[in-house]
Phi, psi and omega in degrees: 000135179227130182286164179300143180272135184286134179297143177213153004286145181249118182242121184265354184088187182270116181286322180240136185257001179224156179267129178281131177256123181292147176292153185282348185283158177281118182269144179229168180214165177261132177248125181239172176171192181216143178247127184226165171288135186289337181273307186264341184079010181289137181293148182246114180273136176091009177287145182255128178242127185235134172282114184293141177063025176271143181220109002289165185297136179246125183209157179218167180235141182288151181272193185298334180258013177083005182271153175219156176223123179241116183263167175058041175272126180301143177291159183116195179279124180228152178237146183230141175251147178228131178226150179205139185300126181089359181238157173287143176296154178230156182227128171253104190253150176052045177285132179278112180259113179259171185274343189268307188252138175292147184266136177241124181243139170245114184251121182253124185252144179260132180296135184280146175271350185279148174286154179302136178092346181278132184257126179235128177270121183240153173288158175303136184291147183287126183287348181249012176303137182295150175297326179281109185278004173270357177273139179245331184220165170050045182212147175203156174263161176211156181235184182297322184296316176301316182300322179280329192281317188295131179297147179071000178280340181042045176061032182245119182297328177297313179290329176298323184292346180292351178270355180278158182297135175083004185246132181221175176214137181260359185216119181298333187270358180239166179261026182294147180233108179261116183251117175053039177082003177277150179296150180301331182280011173262006183264139177262130173254132175230138176232126180055036173087001182237147179290139181221161173295166178303122186280066182225150169286155176061036181256151167244112189305125177093346183230296181261120185286349181093184189231332183230131183291144171281346189268106174282143179294343176296341183258345192281140168249189177292130187230173181240151177225126184241141179240007177169155178044050186283165184300162186299333184290347181263119177239174182057045178206139176235351180249313184187179182221133169253112181250096189267134173248140176259141182277160174275151176287169177294123185270004181232329183226146177280130181227153182228156173213135177232136183222135177233119180218175183300320184274328183198154175248121184250149170220124181233142174221143180212157180170182182272159172279327176202166183290330185255024182223135183281000180289154182210165175231152176215122183228138177224133177236141179219142180229145183297117179291329182301326178297321179287317183292330182293341175287344181255312179223155176282116183251356181211145175282128181079236185275166177244119176303131183237135176206159170206151181211160177220144181219146178210156170215128176248121177256121192230084177296140177237094183075195184268345185244357184230135178229132179245138175223146177234129182220158178198149177219132178214145178211151175234145183211156185207138177212106183241125181244140179238190187266019189301322185248026181296135181290318183270111187288342183272353182246123178254127179237136175227139179225126182234134175220125176226141179215153173225131177232133183216153181196146179190164183198162174244114183248140175226138179232133181229134177259113175288317176197187185295341184256351185222133177212159179227140175241136178221149181214140171241123187222157176220134182210163180185172179214132175239133178214136177239118177236122179228125175234132179227147178225125183232119172276113188289349182264353179208191182263021181281077180257137180226138176215140172230140182233143176225099184248115184240136174224111178233141176210161183211131171254125186231142172235129181218156176207146178229132174253122181252119185233122172252109180287321176195187181300335184271323194239129175227152180221135175235124183227142181190176177215159177226126172247124182237124173258108186263131175241144182215153175209104188235139175220120174229117181215168178225142175243121176240105185070245177253004181261134179245127177246117181266123180269317178216132175211089186212151173211152181165205184222161174206164179237146177229115184252138177223140175225141179214155173208127183220136180241152175233132179234122178261103181297315177200192182294338184265327189233131176218155182219155175230151180201148182180180179232143169236131179245136178231139179221130184236123186287331183302314181249004181056034182266142179228125184235133173257125186241093176284143179216152179197167179190170175211163174221127182233120178271102181297320179205176180301338182255350187231128183225133170257146178212156178208155178208144176215143179184155175262135183227149180228163183208134174270158176275164171301147188299325181293338177287329178287326190257023175299139184260131185234124173295140181264003180092347179248019181085005180257153178250130179239162175234074186293336184288347179294346180266003180288132177285165174297140175291138177249147175217121177263120183259135171236124183225135175230125183234155177223127182239127181237117177284079189284335174229166187301314183244043179191183183202164173244127182231134178235132176226133172247140183217157174219129177242122179252112182253137175220177190055036179279132180286122178227165177300134187275050181198134177293350178275354180231143190236014181282161180216151175299339180293345177278000168078017181236156176291132182253123182273071179175179180286142179241163172231151180263025183272001182285157175231162178205165179208137176231131174212155183183178179228133184234142178236138174225127173236116189225136169248121179291159183297117177199153181053033174070018175208162179209164169206157177217121179241120179230147174213147180219133173241123187210166176221138184223114185222159174222158178255123182272180183294341178276004178086355182266154178264139182229148174295139174288164181298335187255018181273080180282344178078326178201154175212146184217131181228142169229122178230136179201161180197162183219141175248148179230137174283143183216169180079172178294137183061014175066030181288332184266162183226127173252129180235145175225135180225155179212153179216137175242125182234133180219118180235158168296156186289162176292164181246154178214174180236132182297151177271142177278097184290325179298319181294320179297318181297326183278324188242341184080009179247154181268132177220136179280151175280103191297323181280006175239030181304125176058028179275338176281136173230125187280176182301154179304148177261126172211152180198160178238128178239153176213159178213150179228144177214150175224120180253124181251110178270123174231163181307116177067009179209147179221139177245134178233119175250130180221150177226120179251116180251110182266140177056059189297334179270003179058040179294136176266095177271139184288129174267309177199161171245130183230157182266120178275112184290337180283318183263348185059035181237153175275122180246160186244134174248136186253160180278190186296143176272198179302132184220106177269136181235109180266143183216141174230136183224139177231134178241134181203000000 
């Protein structure tokens, strides 16, 4: 399913007619936060936080629960250092301090291996090191600022990740994330520590990733993104992991944010429950702006995609050692297209798509002591989608309709025990119990005949257990090792997944790393329960016997701190996949790795391989500018039932990105900030399969040439995006005006080539043209 493409260029006019002038006074803000142990999350009392380059020096000390409050911090970019006896120092650098909203920092410290009094010279710490310290390779953290800053990300963490090495997207209108040539449905999404459906509007769980994120940046905290050989705690994933954290609301003051942009209108509110309680709430509601704008001007051909969503997080401390949180995210979306502009007047076509995605959980964290903590969660999530396409020839009885009705939900119970035995040894152990429910219907109507492909409902269980340890031999060398166990009741499959890795600091500027591990992934439930006639009048479900797909990841990395505030990173990887679902006939060459629903019996005898080399050259944000250059050369293939190897649908072979930006102080006393960012993206072209023209001439039906699967490669994809922003800081309020211009050169990138049965010609459909997105935000 693909939503309607927005007409471009789209010009909204001038949203604001006057220029805001900053006040001449020096503006300040309050910075708050918490300092914790990086392994257990236990609060650290007595840690010292200092505002770097402040005159006179400004510093505070954490209280018994690890909290701190620093007042009178000047607005603008500020950096903070944190130190605590027996722990390594930490740095929170280039934090954007605005005049309207108080800043909240969570600083996680690592226990030092050095004896007291011993002096060790270390390089500046990497600003993108993952929050999960059990990761050794193919991982990085990201925050709200990156999500907002990168051009064409439109404040969506998924689109922001497209600038990272090895990550691509084949469709401008969707939020698909292709990692190292793997299909988008091989990615695991986690929010607040629990697995969730893809958090996007217009999604079909397991197949269509959707088009607009459910995740507002008002809700996001610092999160992790993994592209291979991920830590043992992550299961049911073979390509990568998005581990999203939601931030807590302000526990002392009520704050608001309102945002109006082309894609959505947001309203967020946060604050404390009472003055003498550290609990807080954070609520965000968003509605599709296109629906409102379409009442004024036509912004889309045909239908207008409509969506709305709501998200909340309640943080409820219970004493000094226990914390309870309640969170939830839900969204509904609709995109209905009719025959209003159909070229052929005798054929009526209608396409309807509606979806609902929801997720929520109750999380509890308890600290037994500074070295031991436990996390537990009870969550419920699901996805409902209705897709109906019909074509009716008004001159005859040639009526066709296809329906895809999906209902998936999951009840999950999980727990993690974090144990730090000493500064060298840590252990994380846990389990996940998932009760999966499904109700799926896929059928086709041709004239008066109905063919049912899937019609099933029921339940299944997915059990996971993991245990992973990290041992730090010394300041230079550390290793991780562990096991992940997966058991799926639908196919009675049980997988033992060993994983390990190491990190070796050759010198303060040079680091070697490696990771290896076995990972598995189940398919969407409707693929298992497809119904197949056996020729004797009986209906069978042969796909229920398919094993979980396995992928063994091998990664070797080298990191060179080539500049003071940046690094050069090189990673080589190889992924060996087996138990791959492929068409159960040598006459058909499709595979589940192509990311589409296969209408037939499958076998798990397929194999696949992905390998490549990735480069990253990055300067972290400092001195008011940053840049990120990434390139990937890769190959992604699978072996079909005929014994031949074929390119996967996502084998673009190469991708290249350049992203950069600069900020300038403006206004009296430099209180305001003007920012400019740009991005250049160049990928190998999408792939397609030729049509058998002789078969069409004989039968009037379209059939692919099976032994030429994915052999067509369209023209290279490239585009240039840019964005501008102006932040006006005033006492207790801030205004942010931004303009994001996608595909500024109006490049016509090929989306697909399709066969026109009327003209018997191959025609080309293109992706989005130049698209300006204007946005206004106020914080107070």
